[in-house]
C-alpha positions as CSV (number, residue, x, y, z in Angstrom):
1,M,-6.0,17.3,-15.7
2,K,-4.1,18.1,-18.9
3,K,-6.7,20.8,-19.6
4,I,-6.0,22.4,-16.2
5,I,-2.3,22.3,-16.9
6,G,-2.8,23.8,-20.3
7,L,-5.0,26.5,-18.9
8,A,-2.4,27.3,-16.3
9,V,0.3,27.5,-19.0
10,V,-1.8,29.9,-21.0
11,L,-2.5,32.1,-17.9
12,S,1.2,32.1,-17.1
13,L,1.9,33.2,-20.7
14,F,-0.4,36.1,-20.3
15,C,1.2,37.0,-17.0
16,C,4.6,36.8,-18.6
17,V,3.6,39.1,-21.4
18,G,2.2,41.6,-18.9
19,V,5.3,41.3,-16.7
20,F,7.9,41.5,-19.4
21,A,6.3,43.6,-22.0
22,D,7.1,47.3,-22.2
23,D,4.0,49.5,-21.8
24,K,5.0,51.5,-24.9
25,E,5.7,48.5,-27.1
26,D,3.4,45.7,-28.2
27,V,6.2,43.4,-29.3
28,L,8.7,41.7,-27.0
29,N,12.4,41.9,-27.8
30,K,14.5,38.7,-27.9
31,K,15.8,39.0,-24.4
32,E,12.3,39.6,-22.9
33,M,11.0,36.6,-25.0
34,E,13.7,34.3,-23.5
35,Q,12.9,35.5,-20.0
36,A,9.2,34.9,-20.7
37,E,9.9,31.4,-22.0
38,K,12.0,30.6,-18.9
39,Y,9.2,31.9,-16.7
40,I,6.6,29.8,-18.5
41,E,8.8,26.7,-18.1
42,E,9.2,27.3,-14.4
43,M,5.4,27.9,-13.9
44,T,4.5,24.8,-16.0
45,S,6.8,22.7,-13.8
46,F,5.3,24.2,-10.6
47,V,1.7,23.7,-11.9
48,E,2.4,20.1,-12.8
49,T,4.0,19.4,-9.4
50,F,1.1,21.0,-7.7
51,M,-1.5,19.1,-9.7
52,N,0.2,15.8,-9.1
53,S,0.3,16.5,-5.4
54,F,-3.3,17.5,-5.4
55,K,-4.4,14.5,-7.4
56,N,-2.5,12.2,-5.0
57,F,-4.2,13.9,-2.1
58,V,-7.7,13.7,-3.6
59,Y,-7.4,10.0,-4.6
60,Q,-5.7,8.9,-1.4
61,D,-8.9,7.4,0.0
62,E,-9.6,5.6,-3.2
63,K,-6.1,4.1,-3.3
64,Q,-6.5,2.9,0.4
65,E,-9.7,1.1,-0.5
66,T,-7.9,-0.6,-3.4
67,I,-5.1,-1.6,-1.2
68,N,-7.5,-3.1,1.4
69,T,-9.2,-5.1,-1.4
70,D,-5.9,-6.5,-2.6
71,D,-5.0,-7.5,1.0
72,K,-7.3,-10.5,0.8
73,K,-5.0,-12.0,-1.8
74,L,-1.7,-13.4,-0.6
75,S,0.7,-15.2,-3.0
76,G,1.4,-18.7,-1.8
77,L,-1.7,-19.1,0.3
78,T,-4.1,-22.0,-0.6
79,L,-7.3,-22.2,1.4
80,F,-9.3,-25.4,1.9
81,S,-12.8,-25.5,0.6
82,K,-15.4,-24.3,3.1
83,K,-16.7,-27.8,3.5
84,K,-13.4,-29.2,4.9
85,D,-13.0,-28.9,8.6
86,G,-9.3,-28.3,9.4
87,E,-7.4,-30.0,12.2
88,I,-6.5,-28.2,15.5
89,I,-2.9,-27.0,15.2
90,T,-2.6,-25.4,18.7
91,K,-4.6,-24.1,21.6
92,E,-1.6,-22.4,23.1
93,Q,-0.8,-18.7,23.0
94,I,0.6,-17.5,19.7
95,R,3.1,-14.8,19.0
96,I,3.2,-12.7,15.9
97,F,6.6,-12.1,14.5
98,Q,5.9,-10.8,11.0
99,I,2.9,-9.0,9.5
100,L,2.3,-9.9,5.8
101,K,-1.0,-8.0,5.4
102,P,-3.0,-6.1,8.0
103,N,-5.1,-9.2,8.9
104,T,-2.5,-11.8,8.0
105,A,0.7,-12.6,9.9
106,L,3.4,-15.2,10.5
107,V,3.1,-16.6,14.1
108,K,4.8,-19.0,16.4
109,S,3.5,-21.1,19.2
110,G,5.3,-23.2,21.8
111,S,9.0,-22.9,22.6
112,F,12.2,-24.1,21.1
113,P,12.7,-27.0,20.1
114,N,9.0,-27.7,19.8
115,E,8.1,-24.3,18.3
116,K,5.4,-24.3,15.5
117,L,5.4,-21.8,12.7
118,M,2.0,-20.9,11.1
119,L,0.3,-18.3,9.0
120,L,-2.6,-16.7,11.0
121,V,-5.4,-15.6,8.7
122,G,-7.7,-13.1,10.5
123,D,-11.1,-11.7,9.7
124,D,-11.4,-8.6,7.6
125,D,-11.7,-6.4,10.7
126,D,-8.7,-8.0,12.5
127,L,-5.5,-5.9,12.6
128,Y,-2.3,-7.3,13.9
129,Y,1.0,-5.8,14.9
130,D,4.6,-7.1,15.4
131,D,5.3,-8.9,18.7
132,Q,1.6,-9.2,19.5
133,K,0.7,-12.1,21.8
134,I,-2.7,-13.7,21.2
135,D,-4.3,-15.9,23.9
136,I,-6.7,-18.4,22.3
137,P,-9.9,-18.6,24.3
138,E,-10.7,-22.0,26.0
139,N,-13.5,-22.8,23.7
140,K,-11.5,-22.0,20.5
141,A,-8.3,-23.2,18.8
142,A,-6.0,-22.3,15.9
143,K,-7.5,-24.6,13.2
144,Q,-5.9,-25.2,9.9
145,V,-7.8,-23.6,7.0
146,G,-5.1,-24.2,4.3
147,I,-1.4,-24.0,3.6
148,Y,1.1,-21.3,2.9
149,Q,4.2,-21.7,0.8
150,Y,7.1,-19.3,0.7
151,N,10.8,-19.2,-0.1
152,T,13.3,-18.7,2.7
153,K,16.2,-16.3,2.4
154,S,18.3,-19.2,1.4
155,G,15.9,-20.1,-1.4
156,E,14.4,-23.1,0.2
157,L,10.6,-23.7,-0.3
158,K,8.7,-24.0,3.0
159,T,5.1,-25.1,3.5
160,I,3.4,-24.3,6.8
161,P,-0.2,-24.5,7.9
162,A,-2.5,-21.5,7.5
163,V,-4.7,-21.2,10.6
164,K,-7.7,-19.3,11.8
165,I,-8.9,-19.0,15.3
166,K,-12.2,-20.8,15.5
């Protein structure tokens, strides 16, 4: 990319010389040189801005793939080993109230004062949204697959079950 910017600066310089040079003279005077330098600075800034925008556009898909890979990691989440079969936390409808990652969300089941707070861990192709209600099928339940620890706004450490619908 630096080579492209350098090439653009050189081309701009040639354009400036052509724009500001007098046809009769090969040498630029001091005023014309200052104008040419100012023009080169403006063109360099424009080219750098354009190249950064172009680079961001070209690499947008690559960044999205990286983001999706990082989504599998959530600070504070500890999963059980695959051998351990977690207990059933609920068979009731759950309500999403905060998305942490596209396929991971904080959910509630039940109603006050018996409301349960959990972290729902979905499959890679699951996408959740705020205020979504999920009915758990009769033959399935929200089973614990680990724990999730986080700090509340008041700084208190909370530990809740991490569940998966199985």
